[in-house]
C-alpha positions in Angstrom: 0.0 0.0 0.0 1.3 3.4 -0.9 2.0 5.7 2.1 -0.3 8.7 2.2 1.1 12.2 2.4 0.0 12.6 6.0 1.8 9.4 7.0 4.9 10.4 5.2 5.0 13.7 7.0 4.5 12.1 10.5 7.2 13.3 12.9 9.6 10.4 13.8 9.2 9.6 17.5 8.9 5.8 16.8 5.6 5.5 18.5 3.2 5.1 15.6 1.7 7.6 13.2 -1.0 9.2 15.4 1.2 9.4 18.5 3.9 11.0 16.4 1.5 13.6 15.2 0.2 14.3 18.7 3.8 14.7 20.1 4.9 16.7 17.1 2.1 19.2 17.5 2.8 19.6 21.2 6.5 20.1 20.5 5.8 22.9 18.1 3.1 24.5 20.3 5.5 24.4 23.3 8.2 26.1 21.2 5.9 29.1 20.7 4.7 29.3 24.3 8.3 29.2 25.7 9.3 32.0 23.3 6.3 34.0 24.5 7.3 33.4 28.2 10.7 35.0 27.6 9.0 38.0 26.0 6.5 38.3 28.9 8.9 38.0 31.8 11.7 40.1 30.3 9.4 43.0 29.3 7.9 42.9 32.7 11.2 43.1 34.5 12.5 45.8 32.2 9.4 48.1 32.3 7.6 47.4 35.6 8.4 49.6 38.6 8.5 46.8 41.2 8.6 43.0 41.6 4.9 43.0 42.8 3.8 44.2 39.3 5.8 41.4 37.7 4.3 38.9 40.1 0.8 40.1 39.1 1.6 39.5 35.4 2.8 36.0 36.1 -0.4 35.5 38.1 -2.5 36.4 35.0 -0.4 33.9 33.0 -1.4 31.0 35.2 -4.8 31.9 36.8 -6.9 30.6 33.9 -6.0 27.0 34.9 -7.6 27.7 38.2 -10.7 29.3 36.7 -11.4 26.9 33.9 -9.4 23.8 34.4 -12.0 21.5 35.8 -14.6 22.5 33.3 -12.3 22.0 30.4 -11.3 18.6 31.7 -15.0 17.7 31.9 -15.4 18.8 28.3 -12.4 16.7 27.3 -14.0 13.6 28.7 -17.3 14.2 26.7 -16.3 15.8 23.4 -13.9 14.9 20.6 -10.4 15.6 22.1 -8.7 16.1 18.7 -11.2 18.8 17.8 -10.6 20.5 21.2 -6.8 20.5 20.6 -7.1 21.9 17.0 -9.6 24.6 18.1 -7.3 25.7 21.0 -4.2 25.9 18.6 -6.2 27.9 16.1 -7.4 30.3 18.8 -3.8 30.9 19.9 -2.8 31.5 16.3 -5.5 34.3 16.1 -4.6 35.6 19.5 -0.9 36.1 18.8 -1.6 37.7 15.4 -3.9 40.3 17.0 -1.5 40.9 19.9 1.3 41.5 17.5 -0.8 44.0 15.5 -1.9 45.9 18.7 1.8 46.1 19.9 2.6 48.0 16.7 0.3 50.8 17.9 0.8 53.1 20.9 -0.8 50.6 23.3 0.9 49.9 26.7 3.0 46.7 26.0 2.5 45.5 29.6 -1.3 45.6 29.2 -1.2 43.9 25.9 1.1 41.1 27.1 -0.9 40.7 30.3 -4.2 40.1 28.3 -2.3 37.9 25.8 -0.9 35.8 28.6 -4.3 35.3 30.2 -6.0 34.3 27.0 -3.1 32.1 25.9 -3.3 30.1 29.1 -7.1 29.9 28.8 -6.7 28.1 25.4 -4.1 25.8 26.9 -6.5 25.0 29.6 -8.8 23.7 26.9 -6.2 21.6 25.1 -4.0 20.1 27.9 -6.6 17.7 29.5 -7.5 16.6 25.9 -3.8 15.8 25.2 -3.5 13.8 28.4 -6.7 12.0 27.6 -5.6 11.2 24.0 -2.4 9.5 25.2 -4.1 6.4 26.7 -6.4 6.3 23.7 -3.5 6.1 21.3 -0.9 4.2 23.4 -1.6 0.7 24.6 0.2 -1.6 27.0 3.9 -0.8 27.6 3.8 2.0 25.1 2.1 4.4 27.5 5.1 5.1 29.7 7.3 5.5 26.6 4.7 7.9 25.2 4.6 10.0 28.4 8.4 10.1 28.5 8.5 11.1 24.8 5.8 13.8 25.4 7.7 15.2 28.3 11.2 14.8 26.9 10.1 15.9 23.4 8.5 19.1 24.6 11.4 19.9 26.8 13.8 19.2 24.0 12.5 22.3 22.2 13.0 24.1 25.5 16.7 23.6 25.0 16.6 25.8 21.9 13.3 27.9 22.3 14.4 30.0 25.3 17.8 30.8 23.6 16.0 31.6 20.4 13.4 33.7 22.3 16.1 35.7 24.1 18.0 36.3 20.8 14.9 37.3 18.9 13.9 39.7 21.7 17.3 41.3 21.5 17.1 42.1 17.7 13.3 42.2 16.9 10.4 44.1 18.3 8.0 42.1 20.5 5.3 42.4 17.8 7.4 40.4 15.3 8.2 37.8 17.9 4.5 37.3 18.6 3.8 36.8 14.9 6.4 34.0 14.9 4.8 32.5 18.0 1.4 32.5 16.1 2.9 30.6 13.2 4.1 27.9 15.7 0.5 27.5 16.9 -0.9 27.2 13.3 1.6 24.4 12.5 0.6 22.7 15.8 -3.1 22.9 14.7 -2.3 21.3 11.3 -0.4 18.4 13.0 -3.2 17.8 15.5 -5.8 17.8 12.7 -4.0 14.8 11.1 -4.5 12.5 14.1 -6.9 9.6 13.8 -8.5 8.8 17.1 -10.2 5.4 17.7 -13.9 5.6 18.2 -15.2 5.8 21.7 -18.7 5.8 23.1 -19.0 8.8 25.4 -21.9 11.0 26.5 -22.0 14.4 24.8 -24.4 15.8 27.3 -23.2 19.2 28.5 -25.5 20.1 31.5 -24.1 21.9 34.6 -25.7 19.3 36.8 -23.8 16.6 34.9 -20.5 18.5 35.3 -21.0 18.8 39.1 -22.1 15.2 39.4 -19.2 13.8 37.5 -16.6 15.6 39.6 -18.4 14.6 42.8 -18.1 11.0 41.6 -14.5 11.5 40.8 -13.6 12.8 44.2 -15.5 10.0 45.9 -13.7 7.4 43.7 -10.3 8.9 44.6 -11.0 8.8 48.4 -12.5 5.3 48.4 -10.5 3.4 45.8 -7.5 5.3 44.6 -5.9 6.9 47.7 -2.4 6.5 46.2 -3.5 8.8 43.3 -5.1 11.3 45.7 -1.9 11.3 47.8 0.2 11.9 44.6 -2.0 14.8 43.6 -1.7 16.5 47.0 2.1 16.1 47.0 2.4 17.6 43.5 0.1 20.5 44.3 2.0 21.5 47.4 5.3 21.1 45.7 4.3 23.2 42.7 3.0 26.0 45.0 6.5 26.4 46.3 8.6 26.0 43.1 6.4 27.7 40.5 7.2 31.2 41.6 10.9 30.4 41.6 10.8 29.1 38.1 8.7 31.9 36.6 9.9 34.9 38.6 12.9 34.4 40.9 15.1 32.8 38.3 14.7 35.7 35.9 15.3 38.1 38.8 18.4 36.1 39.7 19.8 36.3 36.2 18.9 40.0 35.6 19.5 41.7 38.9 22.0 39.4 40.7 24.1 37.9 37.9 23.7 41.1 35.8 23.1 39.2 32.6 20.7 39.7 29.7 17.7 37.9 28.2 20.0 35.6 26.2 21.5 34.3 29.5 18.1 33.6 30.9 17.3 31.7 27.7 20.5 29.7 28.0 19.7 28.8 31.6 16.1 27.7 30.8 17.6 25.8 27.8 20.0 23.9 30.0 17.2 23.0 32.5 15.3 21.7 29.5 18.4 19.6 28.5 18.2 18.0 31.9 14.6 17.1 31.4 15.5 15.1 28.4 17.9 13.0 30.5 15.3 12.7 33.2 12.6 11.5 30.8 14.9 8.8 29.5 15.8 7.7 33.1 12.1 7.5 34.0 11.5 4.8 31.4 13.9 2.5 33.2 12.2 2.8 36.6 10.1 -0.1 37.8 6.3 0.0 38.2 6.5 -1.2 41.8 8.5 1.7 43.0 6.7 4.4 40.9 5.2 6.3 43.8 8.3 6.1 45.9 10.6 7.2 43.1 8.3 10.2 42.4 8.6 11.3 46.1 12.4 10.9 46.0 12.4 13.1 42.8 10.4 15.8 44.5 12.7 15.7 47.6 15.8 16.1 45.4 14.1 18.8 43.4 13.4 20.9 46.5 17.1 20.7 47.6 18.4 21.5 44.2 16.1 24.5 43.5 17.0 26.0 46.9 20.7 25.6 46.1 20.3 27.5 42.8 20.7 30.8 44.5 23.9 30.0 46.2 26.6 30.1 43.4 28.0 33.5 42.3 29.1 32.1 38.9 26.8 31.5 36.0 28.4 28.2 35.1 27.7 26.7 38.5 24.1 27.9 38.2 23.8 26.2 34.8 25.2 22.9 36.3 22.6 22.9 39.1 19.9 23.8 36.6 20.8 20.8 34.4 20.4 18.3 37.3 17.3 20.2 38.4 15.6 19.6 35.1 16.5 15.9 35.1 15.0 15.3 38.5 11.9 17.4 37.8 11.3 15.3 34.6 11.3 12.1 36.6 8.7 13.4 39.0 6.5 14.7 36.1 6.6 11.6 34.0 6.0 9.2 37.0 3.1 11.3 38.2 1.4 11.4 34.8 1.9 7.7 34.3 0.5 6.9 37.8 -2.7 8.7 36.9 -3.1 7.2 33.5 -2.4 3.6 34.7 -4.5 3.6 37.8 -7.5 5.7 36.9 -10.4 4.5 34.7 -10.4 6.0 31.2 -13.6 7.9 31.9 -11.9 9.8 34.7 -8.4 10.4 33.2 -9.0 13.8 31.7 -11.0 15.0 34.7 -8.3 13.8 37.1 -5.7 15.8 35.2 -8.0 18.8 35.0 -8.7 18.7 38.7 -5.0 18.4 39.5 -4.2 21.3 37.1 -6.9 23.4 38.7 -5.5 23.1 42.2 -1.9 23.1 41.1 -2.4 26.3 39.1 -4.2 28.0 41.9 -0.9 27.5 43.7 1.1 28.4 40.6 -0.8 31.6 40.1 -0.4 32.6 43.8 3.2 31.5 44.0 4.8 34.3 42.0 3.0 37.2 43.8 3.8 35.7 47.2 7.5 35.2 46.4 7.6 38.6 44.8 6.5 40.1 48.1 8.9 37.9 50.0 11.7 39.1 47.8 10.7 42.8 48.3 10.5 42.4 52.1 13.3 39.9 53.0 15.5 39.5 49.8 15.7 36.9 47.1 17.7 34.4 49.2 14.8 34.1 51.7 12.3 33.8 48.9 14.3 30.9 47.3 14.5 29.1 50.7 10.8 29.5 51.3 9.8 28.2 47.9 12.2 25.2 48.1 10.8 24.1 51.5 7.5 23.2 50.0 8.5 20.2 47.8 10.8 18.9 50.6 7.9 19.0 53.1 5.5 17.6 50.6 7.8 14.7 49.7 8.5 13.8 53.4 4.8 13.9 54.1 4.2 11.6 51.1 6.7 9.1 52.5 4.9 9.0 55.8 1.5 8.4 54.1 3.1 5.7 51.8 4.6 3.9 54.7 1.3 3.8 56.6 -0.5 2.5 53.5 2.0 -0.2 52.9 1.9 -1.2 56.6 -1.9 -1.3 56.5 -1.8 -3.5 53.4 0.7 -5.9 55.0 -1.5 -6.2 58.1 -4.6 -7.0 56.0 -2.8 -9.7 54.1 
């Protein structure tokens, strides 16, 4: 049989045609979003009068997850996930085109970027649960862990280059031109997602509010009664993310700009090196055994907290890069194991809602983390802010070990 043009253009991740298209589309979309993040944070640090204003812009970047995450996860479990992903990519294409045009006028760039950040994340809230729900639809058996590792490692692979490219583009081009390029990335991602062929599933398409509330009530009852290990993992990840999100999105740019006296290209290099570490971490996660999945995830979060707290200590940029590389690797292990834990142990009808519920709570913390650490930096200095943020994943991991030990002991007594 002659290979069709869509099959011949399938990105080569070695996971099959449709998974290749899914991962390829996410890779391209992530390229655009990471370039935009460089534009957002550097413009904010350069033009805002204080760290609190910068923290508020980061808050707008993440708060849509908290506002719309659970509803979009519910939609993903009821509607065609491929269509949701394509729609979100096309909306982002239009958004960045309009934002680029508005920036060419006399409009306040911080206001334009703030609105763009809010709307961009709103569309990602629509697509992310759908992507996580499509993975178990397309990957069967032992392929699922490989697909999760490829998704995480593949998206972070573009993070090696995208922040560097974003910093370089911002140094030579106006922000409007950079936003046009980001919009092109989203359009390419939409085209790749449109080529995916999902297997048929029988799912209710009823979209009543009562059904939305009833399904999430059923999900939380199911988690507390039958999947306590998943609920525990969700809580650990939410608490850890609350601490580290503000460090990643705000304190690291402040560290590079105000303490290492470097420019946007240096920030791009640091984020790129962290992304290089995630590629290694995604590869390592494939080799970890199923039996130790929860324990290994907790160990990864414990190490992550220690490393991100140490990031502030060196005075030389090379040492910061070295810590950043290991930080990325350890963080990838935690992310891949957590995603796989949910996909393996939750019924298919609850997968997208579980990710959406997690994203909602995690991104409440993520949205609040940057403003809180911005105030901490203003009042007590950046070192105290780093220490406070790093304490959360350490405490969460230690608490997770206590819960895990009690659950294992209880299981042993019953048997």
